[in-house]
C-alpha positions as CSV (number, residue, x, y, z in Angstrom):
1,M,-19.2,-9.0,-22.7
2,P,-21.6,-6.0,-23.0
3,L,-23.6,-4.8,-20.1
4,S,-27.2,-5.6,-19.8
5,E,-29.9,-2.9,-19.9
6,H,-30.3,-3.0,-16.2
7,E,-26.6,-2.7,-15.6
8,Q,-26.2,0.1,-18.1
9,R,-29.1,2.1,-16.4
10,L,-27.4,1.6,-13.0
11,L,-24.1,2.7,-14.3
12,D,-25.7,5.8,-15.9
13,E,-27.5,6.6,-12.7
14,M,-24.3,6.3,-10.6
15,E,-22.5,8.6,-13.1
16,R,-25.3,11.2,-12.8
17,N,-25.2,11.0,-9.0
18,L,-21.4,11.4,-9.0
19,Y,-21.7,14.6,-11.2
20,Q,-24.5,16.0,-9.0
21,N,-23.2,15.2,-5.5
22,D,-19.5,15.4,-6.0
23,A,-19.1,18.1,-8.6
24,D,-16.1,19.6,-6.8
25,F,-14.3,16.2,-6.8
26,V,-15.0,15.7,-10.5
27,A,-13.8,19.2,-11.3
28,N,-10.6,18.7,-9.3
29,I,-9.8,15.3,-10.9
30,S,-10.4,16.5,-14.4
31,Q,-8.2,19.5,-13.9
32,T,-5.3,17.7,-12.3
33,P,-2.5,17.3,-14.8
34,R,-1.1,13.8,-15.3
35,R,2.5,13.1,-14.4
36,K,4.8,11.8,-16.9
37,P,7.1,9.0,-15.7
38,A,10.7,10.1,-15.0
39,Y,12.4,7.7,-17.4
40,R,15.9,9.0,-16.4
41,A,15.3,8.2,-12.7
42,I,13.8,4.8,-13.6
43,V,16.8,3.8,-15.7
44,L,19.3,5.2,-13.1
45,G,17.4,3.3,-10.3
46,V,17.4,0.0,-12.2
47,L,21.1,0.4,-13.1
48,L,21.9,1.0,-9.4
49,A,19.8,-2.0,-8.4
50,V,21.6,-4.3,-10.8
51,I,25.0,-3.0,-9.6
52,G,23.9,-3.5,-6.0
53,V,22.9,-7.1,-6.7
54,A,26.3,-7.7,-8.4
55,V,28.2,-6.2,-5.4
56,L,26.0,-8.3,-3.0
57,V,26.8,-11.5,-4.9
58,L,30.5,-10.5,-5.0
59,G,30.4,-10.0,-1.2
60,V,28.9,-13.4,-0.7
61,A,31.4,-15.0,-3.1
62,I,34.4,-13.5,-1.3
63,S,32.9,-14.0,2.2
64,L,33.1,-10.3,3.2
65,A,30.0,-9.1,5.0
66,I,30.8,-5.4,4.5
67,V,30.9,-5.8,0.7
68,G,27.5,-7.6,0.8
69,I,26.0,-4.9,3.1
70,L,27.3,-2.2,0.7
71,G,25.8,-4.1,-2.2
72,F,22.5,-4.3,-0.5
73,L,22.5,-0.6,0.3
74,V,23.3,0.3,-3.3
75,M,20.5,-2.0,-4.5
76,F,18.1,-0.4,-2.0
77,V,19.0,3.1,-3.1
78,G,18.5,2.1,-6.7
79,V,15.0,0.8,-6.0
80,L,14.1,4.0,-4.1
81,V,15.4,6.2,-7.0
82,A,13.4,4.1,-9.5
83,I,10.1,4.2,-7.6
84,T,10.2,7.7,-6.2
85,P,8.1,10.2,-8.3
86,G,10.0,13.1,-9.8
87,R,9.6,16.6,-8.6
88,R,8.1,19.2,-10.8
89,R,8.5,23.0,-10.8
90,G,5.5,24.8,-9.2
91,G,4.9,22.3,-6.5
92,D,2.9,19.1,-6.3
93,P,-0.3,19.3,-8.4
94,L,-2.3,17.6,-5.6
95,F,-1.7,20.6,-3.4
96,T,-2.1,23.3,-6.0
97,A,-5.3,21.8,-7.5
98,Q,-7.2,23.2,-4.5
99,G,-6.2,26.7,-5.4
100,G,-3.6,27.0,-2.7
101,S,0.1,26.5,-3.0
102,A,2.4,23.8,-1.5
103,Q,3.9,26.4,0.8
104,S,0.5,27.7,2.1
105,G,0.1,28.2,5.8
106,S,-2.2,26.3,8.2
107,G,-4.9,28.9,7.7
108,T,-5.6,27.7,4.2
109,R,-5.6,24.1,5.3
110,Q,-8.0,25.0,8.1
111,K,-10.4,26.8,5.7
112,N,-10.3,23.9,3.2
113,S,-11.0,21.3,5.9
114,S,-13.9,23.4,7.3
115,D,-15.4,23.7,3.8
116,F,-15.0,19.9,3.4
117,M,-16.7,19.3,6.8
118,D,-19.5,21.7,5.8
119,R,-20.1,19.9,2.6
120,L,-20.2,16.5,4.4
121,G,-22.7,17.9,6.9
122,E,-24.9,19.2,4.1
123,R,-24.8,15.9,2.3
124,W,-25.6,14.0,5.5
125,D,-28.6,16.3,6.2
126,K,-29.9,15.8,2.6
127,R,-29.7,12.0,3.0
128,Q,-31.4,12.1,6.4
129,D,-34.2,14.3,4.9
130,G,-34.6,11.9,2.0
131,D,-35.1,8.9,4.3
132,R,-38.1,10.4,6.1
């Protein structure tokens, strides 16, 4: 179902405001590389989860609690391996997109947070001045 003219105008206006007010955010999002899924880890995790379920059922069938517990642990580790994102060389792109590195000290974080707070303050002042 296509958008009406009014909805299209509102969408265009919201997009323009996003580019004007949050240009830094748009630039960071567009420069952040997308992660490829780690297929090897997903396959290994699913395989471990299936083995864990089989060991869990075996433990219930032979009435040994320790075997059931081990099966549950193997299943849990398999799920964690499957859903945990892979690590990449060069650090996490979410930390490096700001221009710093993943190992940067608290000075860089303090500078980034103060810049963020300054921008928020400026935006607040602009909004307050616009209401008057």
